[in-house]
PAMARVO-780308 format. One line per field, with one value per residue: z, y, x of N, C-alpha, C in turn. Coordinates in steps of 0.1 Angstrom, whole numbers, plus 5000, padded with zeros to 4 digits. Atoms other than C-alpha are relative to their C-alpha. Layout:
residues N
nw <- Z;... $
nv <- Y;... $
nu <- X;... $
caw <- Z;... $
cav <- Y;... $
cau <- X;... $
cw <- Z;... $
cv <- Y;... $
cu <- X;... $
END
This chain:
residues 424
nw <- 4987;4991;4987;4990;4990;5007;5001;4987;4995;5009;5005;5007;5013;5009;5003;5009;5012;5006;5005;5012;5011;5003;4995;4988;4991;4987;4989;4987;4996;4996;4987;4991;5000;4994;4985;4995;5000;4990;4988;4998;4997;4986;4992;5001;4993;4986;4997;5001;4988;4988;5001;4997;4986;4994;5003;4990;4987;5000;4999;4986;4993;5002;4994;4986;4999;4997;5010;5009;5009;5002;5008;5014;5006;5004;5011;5013;5005;5006;5013;5010;5003;5008;5013;5007;5003;5011;5012;5004;5005;5013;5010;5002;5009;5013;5005;5002;5013;5010;5001;5006;5014;5007;4999;5010;4996;4997;5011;4996;4998;5013;5008;4999;4996;5011;5001;5014;5008;5004;4989;5001;5003;5010;4996;5012;5013;5009;5014;5005;5008;5015;5008;5011;5010;5002;4987;4995;4997;4988;5002;5005;5015;5007;4999;5006;5014;5004;4998;4989;4988;5004;4988;5002;4997;4986;4993;5003;4992;4985;4996;5001;4993;5003;5013;5008;5008;5009;5009;4994;4987;4990;5000;4993;4986;4995;5001;4989;4988;5000;4999;4986;4991;5002;4995;4985;4995;5004;4997;4987;4990;4994;5002;5006;4994;5007;4990;5004;5002;4990;4987;4989;4993;4991;5008;5003;4987;4998;5007;4997;5009;4992;5004;5004;5014;5006;5012;5011;5004;5005;4991;5006;4992;4991;4997;4994;5010;5007;5011;4995;5007;5003;4994;4987;4990;4999;4997;4986;4991;5001;4987;4989;4988;5000;4994;5010;4995;5005;5012;5011;5003;5005;5010;5012;5008;5011;5005;5009;4997;5003;4988;5002;4991;5003;5003;4993;4999;5012;5011;5008;5001;5010;5005;5013;5000;4990;4989;4988;5003;4989;5001;5007;4997;4993;4994;4987;4992;4986;4992;4986;4996;4987;4998;5002;5014;5009;5009;5011;5009;5008;5011;5010;5006;5010;5011;5008;5008;5010;5011;5011;5009;5007;5011;5010;5006;4997;4991;4988;4988;4987;4989;4987;4997;4987;4990;5004;5013;4998;4996;4986;4992;5003;4992;5010;5013;5012;5012;5013;5010;5014;5009;5010;5010;5005;4990;4996;4986;4994;4994;4991;5005;4989;4987;4992;4986;4988;4990;4987;4994;5000;5005;4993;4987;5004;5006;4991;5007;4992;5002;4988;5002;4994;4996;4988;4995;5002;5014;5004;5013;5012;5008;5013;5010;5012;5011;5013;5008;4999;5005;5014;5008;5001;5008;5014;5006;5001;5012;5012;5002;5001;5012;5012;5012;5008;5008;4991;4994;4987;4999;4989;4995;5003;4989;5001;5012;4998;4994;5010;5012;5009;5006;4997;5001;5000;5012;5001 $
nv <- 4995;5011;4999;4993;5009;5008;4992;4999;5013;5006;4988;5003;5006;4990;4991;5007;5002;4987;4997;5009;4993;4988;4988;4994;4996;4997;5008;4994;4991;5008;5005;4989;4997;5010;5000;4989;5003;5009;4993;4991;5008;5004;4989;4997;5011;4997;4989;5004;5008;4991;4993;5010;5002;4988;4999;5008;4992;4988;5006;5004;4988;4994;5009;4997;4986;4993;4991;5006;4990;5000;5012;4998;4990;5007;5009;4992;4998;5013;5002;4991;5006;5012;4995;4996;5012;5006;4992;5004;5014;5000;4994;5011;5010;4995;5000;5014;5004;4994;5008;5013;4998;4999;5013;5010;5013;5009;5009;5014;5007;5006;4989;4999;4987;4994;4985;4997;5009;5011;5010;5007;5015;5006;5013;5008;4994;5006;4997;4997;4988;5002;4999;4991;5000;4986;4993;4995;4986;4997;4999;4987;5000;5008;4995;4987;5003;5006;4990;5004;4993;4987;4994;4986;4994;5002;4990;4987;5000;5000;4999;5012;5011;5003;5007;4998;5011;4998;5011;5013;4998;4998;5012;5010;4997;5003;5015;5006;4998;5008;5014;5002;5001;5013;5012;5000;5002;5012;5012;5000;4997;4986;4991;4988;4988;4988;4990;4987;4999;4990;5005;4990;5003;5011;5012;5001;5004;5014;5009;4997;4990;4988;4987;5001;4999;4989;4994;5009;4999;4988;4994;4990;4988;4995;5011;5012;5010;5004;5009;5013;5006;5014;5004;5006;4990;5000;5014;5003;4991;5003;5005;4992;4998;5010;5014;5010;5014;5009;5007;4992;5001;4988;4991;4998;4989;4995;4987;4993;4985;4991;4998;4987;4999;4989;5005;4992;5007;5008;4992;5006;5015;5006;4989;5003;5009;4999;5008;4993;4989;4993;5006;5013;5008;5012;5009;5003;5011;4998;5011;4999;5014;5004;5000;5013;5005;4989;5003;5009;4991;4992;5008;5001;4987;4998;5009;4993;4989;5007;5006;4990;5000;5013;5000;4991;5006;4991;5006;4992;5007;4995;4999;4995;4988;4999;4991;4986;4997;5002;4988;4996;5008;5015;5010;5009;4995;5006;4992;5007;4991;5005;4998;4990;5003;4989;4998;5013;5000;5001;4988;5003;4998;5002;5004;5006;4999;5002;4989;5005;4992;4986;4991;5002;4993;4986;4997;5006;5010;5012;5011;5007;5014;5008;4992;4992;5000;4988;4997;4999;4993;5008;4998;4995;5004;4993;5002;4996;5011;4994;4986;5002;4993;5008;5012;4994;4999;5014;5006;4993;5005;5014;5005;4992;5008;4993;4989;4989;5004;5006;5011;5000;5013;5006;4999;4986;4997;4998;4987;4991;5001;5010;4995;5009;4993;4985;4997;4986 $
nu <- 4995;4998;5006;4991;4995;4990;4988;4995;4996;4991;4994;4988;5004;5006;4989;4992;5007;5001;4987;4998;5007;4992;5008;4996;5011;4995;5005;4997;5011;5012;4998;5002;5014;5007;4997;5007;5015;5004;4999;5011;5012;4998;5003;5014;5007;4999;5009;5014;5003;5002;5013;5011;5000;5006;5015;5006;5000;5010;5013;5002;5001;5013;5010;5000;5004;4988;4995;4990;4996;4986;4996;5005;4991;4988;5003;5001;4987;4996;5007;4994;4988;5004;5004;4987;4993;5007;4997;4987;5000;5006;4990;4991;5007;4999;4986;4996;5007;4993;4988;5003;5003;4988;4993;5005;5004;4990;4999;5002;4987;4995;4995;4986;4995;4993;5002;5000;5008;4992;5001;5012;4998;5009;5006;5005;5002;5010;4999;4987;4999;5002;4988;5001;4989;4996;4998;5013;5000;5007;5015;5004;4997;5010;5014;5001;5000;5013;5010;5009;4995;4996;4995;4999;5013;5003;4993;5007;5012;4998;4986;4992;5004;5014;5002;5013;5002;5010;5003;4998;4993;5010;5008;4992;5001;5013;5001;4992;5007;5012;4995;4995;5012;5007;4993;5000;5014;5006;4991;4993;5010;5000;5011;4996;5004;4996;5000;4995;4986;4995;5002;4997;4988;5001;4997;4986;4994;5003;4991;4986;4994;4999;4995;4986;4997;5008;4993;5002;5014;5005;5010;5008;4998;5011;5010;4995;5000;4988;5001;4996;4988;5003;5013;4998;5004;5014;5005;4997;5008;5015;5005;4994;5009;5011;4997;5005;5003;4989;5003;4998;4986;4993;5006;4991;5005;4992;5005;4992;5001;4989;4991;4993;4989;4991;4987;4990;4987;4997;4995;4990;5002;5009;5008;5005;5011;5011;4997;5002;5010;5008;5014;5000;5011;4996;5010;4995;5005;4999;5007;5001;5000;4997;4985;4994;5000;4996;4989;5005;5008;4990;4996;5010;5001;4989;5003;5011;4994;4991;5008;5002;4989;5000;5010;4995;4988;4988;4990;4999;4994;5005;4990;5004;4992;4992;5006;4998;5006;5014;5007;5002;5010;5000;4993;4993;5004;4995;5001;5001;4993;5002;4988;5001;4990;4992;4989;4995;5001;5013;5005;5012;5013;5009;4995;5010;4995;5008;4998;5004;5011;4994;5010;5013;4999;5002;5014;5010;5008;5000;5010;5003;4998;5010;5012;4999;4986;4992;4997;4986;4998;4998;4988;5003;4991;5003;4990;5005;5004;4986;4999;5004;4990;4988;5003;5001;4987;4994;5006;4994;4986;4999;5007;4996;4996;4990;5006;5005;5013;5001;5010;5009;5002;5013;5009;5005;5007;5015;5001;4995;5008;4994;4988;4988;4987;5000;4991;4998 $
caw <- 6972;6997;7031;7059;7083;7056;7050;7087;7094;7063;7059;7049;7022;7008;7009;6991;6965;6958;6954;6929;6908;6907;6926;6954;6983;7016;7040;7068;7068;7069;7100;7117;7107;7118;7152;7157;7148;7172;7200;7194;7194;7227;7243;7230;7244;7278;7278;7267;7295;7320;7306;7308;7344;7353;7336;7359;7389;7378;7374;7409;7423;7407;7419;7455;7448;7452;7432;7401;7384;7391;7377;7347;7340;7341;7318;7293;7291;7286;7259;7241;7243;7229;7200;7192;7193;7170;7145;7146;7141;7112;7096;7102;7085;7055;7053;7056;7028;7007;7014;7005;6972;6963;6970;6941;6943;6956;6928;6929;6939;6903;6889;6880;6897;6872;6863;6825;6797;6788;6821;6811;6807;6775;6782;6747;6710;6684;6646;6625;6608;6572;6545;6519;6486;6488;6516;6537;6541;6573;6577;6570;6536;6525;6538;6525;6490;6491;6502;6534;6559;6558;6586;6572;6572;6606;6618;6600;6620;6655;6654;6657;6670;6655;6626;6598;6582;6550;6525;6531;6560;6579;6570;6583;6616;6620;6609;6635;6663;6653;6649;6683;6701;6684;6693;6730;6734;6714;6721;6754;6773;6779;6782;6758;6772;6754;6781;6781;6768;6795;6831;6865;6889;6912;6884;6877;6915;6916;6889;6901;6873;6898;6915;6905;6867;6860;6835;6813;6809;6792;6816;6805;6818;6847;6851;6870;6837;6819;6786;6794;6787;6785;6790;6819;6838;6829;6831;6865;6880;6869;6903;6924;6959;6955;6973;6948;6954;6950;6924;6901;6900;6878;6859;6824;6804;6771;6755;6724;6731;6720;6743;6749;6763;6765;6760;6785;6784;6750;6730;6702;6707;6676;6660;6626;6618;6643;6669;6696;6694;6715;6703;6694;6695;6717;6727;6764;6786;6823;6849;6885;6903;6936;6951;6950;6913;6900;6887;6868;6854;6843;6823;6805;6799;6782;6761;6750;6738;6720;6701;6682;6668;6661;6640;6622;6615;6632;6648;6684;6717;6754;6782;6819;6829;6855;6886;6871;6839;6854;6858;6891;6900;6887;6907;6876;6839;6806;6776;6742;6714;6677;6650;6628;6596;6588;6620;6626;6662;6685;6696;6725;6714;6747;6784;6806;6843;6876;6900;6929;6954;6947;6925;6943;6976;6960;6943;6972;6951;6974;6975;7003;7003;7027;7033;7060;7063;7062;7029;7010;6981;6947;6924;6892;6860;6827;6792;6757;6734;6713;6706;6673;6658;6665;6651;6620;6614;6621;6594;6569;6575;6577;6547;6523;6488;6462;6441;6472;6479;6513;6517;6540;6564;6557;6591;6584;6550;6561;6580;6549;6524;6510;6502;6498;6488;6496;6463;6468 $
cav <- 6501;6477;6470;6492;6463;6442;6470;6474;6437;6430;6463;6448;6427;6456;6478;6452;6445;6482;6486;6456;6477;6505;6528;6551;6554;6570;6542;6560;6586;6559;6544;6578;6586;6553;6555;6590;6579;6550;6572;6596;6568;6555;6589;6594;6560;6569;6601;6584;6558;6586;6604;6572;6566;6603;6601;6572;6593;6623;6601;6588;6623;6635;6604;6614;6650;6662;6690;6676;6709;6708;6673;6683;6713;6691;6666;6693;6700;6663;6662;6691;6673;6641;6661;6676;6641;6628;6656;6647;6610;6618;6639;6610;6586;6609;6611;6573;6568;6593;6573;6540;6555;6559;6523;6498;6464;6436;6414;6377;6352;6338;6372;6374;6402;6426;6463;6461;6447;6424;6406;6396;6358;6344;6316;6306;6314;6308;6305;6316;6348;6352;6347;6374;6374;6411;6436;6441;6477;6494;6497;6535;6531;6503;6520;6555;6540;6522;6554;6539;6559;6596;6609;6644;6651;6637;6661;6690;6681;6674;6673;6647;6612;6610;6588;6592;6560;6560;6537;6501;6513;6526;6495;6473;6491;6487;6450;6442;6457;6438;6405;6409;6416;6387;6363;6374;6374;6344;6321;6333;6343;6380;6405;6434;6469;6503;6528;6565;6575;6602;6593;6611;6612;6586;6560;6568;6566;6533;6518;6534;6560;6588;6605;6592;6592;6624;6635;6605;6616;6642;6664;6684;6719;6732;6698;6666;6648;6630;6613;6576;6560;6525;6508;6490;6522;6521;6483;6480;6509;6495;6479;6506;6508;6476;6442;6414;6380;6352;6334;6363;6357;6357;6387;6389;6421;6434;6468;6486;6523;6551;6555;6587;6591;6620;6598;6619;6609;6593;6620;6606;6570;6553;6586;6571;6554;6545;6525;6552;6575;6600;6584;6548;6522;6491;6461;6456;6425;6428;6401;6404;6371;6353;6357;6319;6316;6349;6335;6307;6334;6354;6324;6321;6358;6358;6328;6347;6376;6352;6336;6368;6367;6330;6334;6363;6341;6365;6352;6363;6355;6358;6369;6373;6408;6413;6434;6466;6464;6458;6484;6501;6481;6447;6417;6397;6407;6388;6408;6395;6408;6405;6401;6430;6421;6456;6457;6420;6425;6417;6446;6446;6443;6433;6433;6410;6416;6404;6433;6411;6432;6464;6481;6466;6481;6515;6513;6494;6464;6435;6402;6381;6346;6333;6345;6371;6366;6391;6408;6405;6424;6408;6404;6424;6414;6432;6429;6442;6419;6436;6471;6476;6501;6478;6448;6469;6477;6441;6429;6455;6444;6407;6404;6428;6416;6423;6445;6466;6450;6436;6402;6403;6374;6350;6354;6392;6389;6386;6419;6435;6428;6398;6419;6396;6421;6458;6472;6509 $
cau <- 8245;8260;8244;8258;8261;8279;8304;8309;8314;8335;8353;8387;8371;8351;8382;8403;8377;8373;8411;8411;8387;8413;8389;8398;8373;8380;8374;8392;8365;8339;8355;8356;8320;8307;8324;8310;8275;8276;8289;8261;8235;8250;8247;8212;8201;8215;8196;8164;8167;8172;8141;8120;8131;8123;8089;8081;8092;8072;8042;8047;8051;8019;8000;8010;8000;8036;8054;8072;8080;8117;8121;8100;8122;8153;8137;8129;8166;8173;8147;8163;8196;8180;8165;8200;8215;8188;8195;8232;8225;8202;8230;8254;8229;8228;8266;8269;8243;8262;8294;8278;8266;8303;8313;8311;8296;8317;8330;8320;8347;8348;8358;8395;8415;8430;8433;8434;8412;8441;8434;8399;8395;8380;8356;8343;8341;8315;8319;8349;8361;8348;8374;8379;8398;8401;8411;8379;8369;8357;8319;8318;8335;8312;8280;8288;8295;8262;8244;8230;8250;8255;8277;8284;8246;8242;8269;8250;8219;8234;8272;8299;8292;8257;8245;8220;8209;8189;8172;8183;8205;8175;8155;8183;8184;8147;8149;8175;8154;8123;8143;8159;8126;8109;8136;8137;8099;8090;8120;8134;8103;8109;8081;8084;8082;8082;8092;8098;8132;8135;8140;8141;8170;8156;8158;8194;8203;8186;8208;8240;8244;8239;8255;8289;8285;8266;8292;8284;8247;8227;8207;8177;8183;8161;8143;8147;8148;8177;8181;8183;8217;8202;8169;8184;8175;8138;8133;8150;8130;8096;8094;8112;8097;8077;8075;8071;8055;8080;8060;8065;8103;8122;8108;8123;8119;8131;8129;8140;8149;8171;8202;8220;8255;8279;8309;8328;8365;8362;8378;8399;8386;8371;8360;8355;8322;8295;8313;8309;8279;8260;8227;8222;8195;8196;8175;8180;8175;8167;8159;8148;8155;8158;8194;8200;8194;8209;8242;8225;8202;8233;8245;8212;8210;8244;8233;8201;8222;8247;8219;8213;8248;8245;8214;8231;8261;8286;8318;8322;8339;8328;8350;8345;8357;8384;8377;8392;8372;8337;8310;8303;8272;8282;8293;8302;8301;8305;8314;8303;8326;8319;8346;8353;8372;8385;8406;8410;8398;8369;8347;8322;8286;8270;8278;8258;8260;8247;8243;8232;8212;8233;8207;8177;8189;8192;8158;8141;8130;8121;8103;8088;8103;8077;8040;8040;8078;8106;8113;8146;8161;8159;8189;8190;8206;8210;8226;8224;8205;8221;8234;8218;8243;8272;8254;8246;8282;8293;8269;8282;8318;8313;8289;8306;8312;8339;8315;8307;8273;8263;8245;8215;8215;8187;8171;8167;8152;8115;8121;8136;8108;8127;8158;8189;8216;8221;8235;8230 $
cw <- 5009;5014;5010;5009;4993;4999;5014;5005;4991;4993;4992;4987;4990;4995;4989;4986;4992;4994;4987;4988;4995;5004;5013;5008;5013;5011;5014;5005;5004;5014;5010;5001;5007;5015;5006;5001;5011;5014;5003;5003;5015;5010;5000;5008;5015;5005;5000;5012;5012;4999;5003;5015;5007;4997;5010;5014;5001;5001;5015;5009;4999;5006;5015;5003;5003;4987;4991;4990;4998;4991;4985;4992;4996;4988;4987;4994;4994;4987;4989;4996;4991;4986;4992;4995;4988;4987;4995;4994;4986;4990;4998;4990;4986;4994;4997;4987;4988;4997;4993;4985;4992;4999;4989;5006;5002;4989;5005;5000;4987;4991;5001;5004;4988;4999;4985;4992;4996;5010;5001;4996;4990;5004;4988;4988;4992;4985;4996;4992;4985;4992;4988;4990;4995;5014;5005;5005;5013;4997;4994;4985;4992;5000;4993;4984;4996;5002;5011;5013;4996;5013;4999;5003;5014;5009;4997;5009;5015;5004;4999;5009;4999;4986;4993;4990;4989;4990;5007;5013;5011;5002;5008;5015;5006;5000;5012;5013;5001;5002;5014;5010;4998;5005;5015;5006;4997;5004;5014;5011;5007;4997;4994;5007;4991;5010;4995;4998;5009;5014;5011;5008;5009;4993;4998;5013;5002;4993;5002;4990;5007;5014;4994;4985;4992;4987;4987;4994;4994;5009;4993;5010;5008;5002;5009;4990;4993;4989;5005;4992;4996;5006;5012;5011;5002;5005;5015;5009;4998;5013;5012;5011;5001;5007;4991;5007;4994;4988;4987;4994;4993;4990;4989;4991;4989;4994;4989;5003;4993;5013;4997;5010;4996;4995;5006;5001;4988;4988;4993;4999;4989;4995;4986;5001;5011;5012;5013;4998;5012;5000;4992;5005;5006;5004;5013;5006;5014;5007;5015;5006;5015;5002;4997;4986;4990;4991;4990;4990;4991;4988;4989;4993;4989;4988;4991;4991;4989;4989;4988;4990;4993;4988;4989;4993;5003;5010;5012;5011;5013;5010;5013;5003;5013;5009;4995;4987;5001;5003;5015;5008;4998;5010;4991;4986;4989;4989;4988;4989;4986;4992;4990;4990;4997;5010;5004;5016;5004;5006;5008;4993;5010;5013;5008;5014;5010;5010;5014;5006;5000;4995;5008;5014;4998;4996;5009;4992;5008;4996;5014;4998;5006;5003;5014;5006;4997;4985;4998;4987;4989;4994;4987;4990;4987;4989;4987;4992;4986;4998;4985;4990;4997;4992;4985;4993;4999;4988;4987;4997;4996;4987;4988;4989;4991;4991;5009;5006;5014;5000;5013;5006;4999;5011;5000;4988;5001;5005;4990;4987;4990;4994;5003;4999;5000;4989;4999;4989 $
cv <- 4988;5003;5006;4990;4990;5007;5001;4987;4994;5011;4997;4994;5010;5010;4994;4998;5013;5004;4991;5006;5012;5012;5005;5005;5002;4992;5004;5009;4993;4995;5011;5004;4990;5000;5012;4998;4991;5006;5009;4992;4995;5011;5003;4989;5002;5010;4996;4990;5008;5007;4990;4997;5013;5001;4991;5007;5011;4995;4996;5012;5006;4991;5003;5015;5009;5009;4993;5010;5001;4989;5002;5009;4993;4990;5007;5003;4987;4997;5008;4994;4988;5005;5004;4987;4993;5007;4996;4986;5000;5005;4989;4989;5005;4999;4985;4995;5006;4992;4987;5001;5001;4987;4991;4987;4991;4989;4985;4993;4994;5010;5001;5014;5005;5015;5004;4990;4987;4989;4994;4986;4996;4987;4992;5009;4993;5004;5003;5013;4997;5001;5009;4998;5014;5007;5005;5014;5002;5003;5014;5001;4993;5007;5013;4998;4995;5011;4997;5006;5013;5008;5015;5007;4999;5011;5014;5002;5002;5002;4987;4989;4998;4993;5003;4988;5003;4988;4986;5000;5002;4988;4989;5002;4996;4984;4993;5002;4991;4985;4997;4999;4988;4988;5000;4998;4987;4987;5000;5004;5013;5007;5013;5012;5011;5011;5014;5000;5010;4995;5011;4996;4988;4987;4998;4997;4986;4990;5003;5010;5013;4996;4999;5003;5010;5005;4991;5002;5013;5005;5010;5012;5004;4990;4990;4989;4998;4991;4986;4994;4986;4996;4992;5009;4999;4986;4996;5007;4998;4995;5007;5002;4990;4987;4990;4987;4991;4992;5008;5000;4987;5008;5002;5010;5004;5013;5005;5015;5006;5001;5012;5001;5011;4996;5008;4991;4992;5007;4993;4985;4997;5011;4997;4990;5001;4991;5006;5012;5006;4994;4987;4993;4987;4992;4995;4988;5003;4988;5005;4986;4998;5000;4986;4995;5011;4997;4990;5009;5009;4991;4999;5013;5002;4991;5006;5010;4993;4995;5010;5000;4986;4999;5009;4995;5008;4993;5009;4992;5006;4999;5005;5012;4999;5011;5015;5004;4999;5014;5001;4991;4985;4992;4990;5004;4991;5010;4991;5009;4994;5003;5010;4998;5011;5002;4987;4999;4997;5013;4997;5004;4998;4998;4995;4999;4996;5010;4996;5010;5015;5010;4999;5008;5015;5004;4994;4990;4987;4989;4994;4985;4991;5009;5006;5000;5013;5002;5000;5007;4989;5002;5005;4997;5008;4997;5005;4988;5003;5015;4999;5006;4991;4987;5004;5001;4987;4993;5006;4995;4986;4995;5008;4991;5007;5011;5011;4998;4994;4989;5002;4986;4995;5003;5014;5003;5002;5014;5011;4999;4990;5004;4990;5007;5015;5004;5015;5006 $
cu <- 5002;4993;5010;5006;5011;5013;5007;5007;5011;5008;5013;4998;4995;5011;5010;4994;4999;5014;5003;4993;5008;4993;5006;4988;5006;4994;5004;4989;4988;5002;4997;4985;4992;5002;4993;4985;4997;5002;4988;4987;5001;4996;4985;4992;5001;4990;4985;4996;4998;4987;4989;4999;4994;4985;4992;4999;4991;4986;4997;4997;4986;4989;4999;4996;5012;5004;5010;5006;5015;5005;4996;5009;5013;4998;4998;5014;5006;4993;5006;5013;4998;4997;5013;5008;4993;5003;5014;5001;4994;5010;5011;4995;5001;5014;5004;4993;5008;5013;4997;4997;5013;5008;4995;4996;5012;5001;4999;5013;5005;5005;5015;5004;5009;4996;4998;4991;5007;4999;4986;5002;4990;4995;4995;5000;4990;5003;5015;5000;4997;5013;4997;5011;5003;5001;4986;5001;4992;4985;4996;5003;4989;4986;4999;5000;4986;4989;4991;5004;5006;5005;5002;4986;4995;5007;4994;4988;5003;5015;5007;4994;4984;5000;4987;5000;4989;4998;5002;5007;4990;4991;5007;5000;4987;4998;5007;4992;4988;5004;5004;4988;4992;5007;4999;4986;4995;5008;5005;4991;5001;4987;5004;4994;5004;4999;5003;5015;5007;4997;5003;5013;4999;5003;5015;5008;4998;5009;5014;5006;5002;5003;5014;5003;4992;5006;4998;4986;4997;4988;4991;4999;4987;4989;5007;5001;5014;4997;5005;5012;4998;4987;5001;4994;4984;4995;5002;4991;4985;4995;5007;4989;4989;5005;4993;4997;5010;4996;5001;5014;5003;4991;5010;4994;5010;4994;5009;4999;5012;5009;5008;5012;5010;5014;5011;5013;5003;5006;5012;4999;4990;4991;4994;4988;4990;5002;4996;4992;4994;4986;5001;4988;5005;4988;5007;4993;5002;4993;5000;4998;5002;5016;5006;5001;5006;5012;4997;4992;5010;5005;4990;4998;5010;4997;4989;5006;5009;4992;4997;5011;5001;4991;5004;5013;5013;5009;5002;5007;4993;5011;4994;5010;5007;4994;5001;4993;4984;4993;4998;4990;5001;5008;5007;4994;5007;4999;5000;5006;4999;5013;4998;5012;5010;5012;5006;4999;4985;4996;4987;4987;4989;5008;4989;5004;4989;5003;4997;4990;5004;4990;4987;5000;4998;4986;4989;4991;5001;4990;4999;5001;4989;4988;5002;5014;5007;5004;5015;5001;5002;5014;4996;5011;4997;5010;4994;4997;4996;5000;4998;5010;5012;4997;4999;5014;5007;4995;5006;5014;5001;4993;5003;5005;5010;4995;4995;4986;5002;4989;4992;4999;4986;4989;4994;4991;4985;4998;5004;4992;5006;5014;5012;5013;4997;5010;5001;4991 $
END
């Protein structure tokens, strides 16, 4: 959420940046509401000044032993009017907060303007596509022939957009999670967390998922509970409503969790295989930082996620997203996209974002730069390190062999009991 004073003082900038995202927000209503609120505050302050002066006069009358009942009666009427103004102002405050909840973060000046993914700007690539002397197959064909992925039985259990891994397929999923967690905790300095997979509404408001994106989530009926769409929600909210000491920053957290998304609006998109699922596993990276270091921390967070792909030997590229392709809470986002031989395209496997103070203001996460000084909001950052299902399918496609087997990357073999080839 943006600061009210910032929006008020930079309204044209906020409106332009919102338009660049392709979002429609009623800023005219904001102007009207803000003006009405300020007029109400002015009237209330006039009445309070009148009451204060009258109270002094009443005190003087009583001190002289004179009758103050008439003035007291008039001041009761003034007090009633003040109470009504205070109620109106409180209602305006609620409406303004509701409005601010609908306004996206302001994109950083380094973010390219654009409305389509084609306007994202590639910043680097790593590795090269594998070479095959046969037509590479999509991951679902390779995996189903090996007996390590069973989508029909997953559909029997839960429905479409669910996966069932078995045998070496299940082992590979588990190996990837363990490998990623070990890399981020041992080499990159993150603290591992295993949080609940269910969150309350306050957590989702804090990260910007609610109220705007409720349709993308799974809600547990007759409760205040939701299935978490990403561990970004849990990790960011660990410090909700807290004031952190500056020497604790940056805080670097990682977690493996299940993630649950309704995929609202995704009908007909990537229905084959496991690219787009209602339930998937992911290793998440979250940082809480000082404002002045947050964009440097974004660069290092993206590099931490990239190293997973480098150690797995998977070709990828990194792009900075244009304004219209960024998430609601983000001020700047890098997408990391892995190469898929079956389509000859890059597909997103991680988004690494700096949300600046947007989430921290919603979740009230602050720090005190100076002892006994004024508190400020931290900056929050997040990124997938990585989405395990998409890493799984990328390995299946990039390491498939002419005989249908799949080579296990060397770095994963200790997690797979020494297995070098998945042969079914």
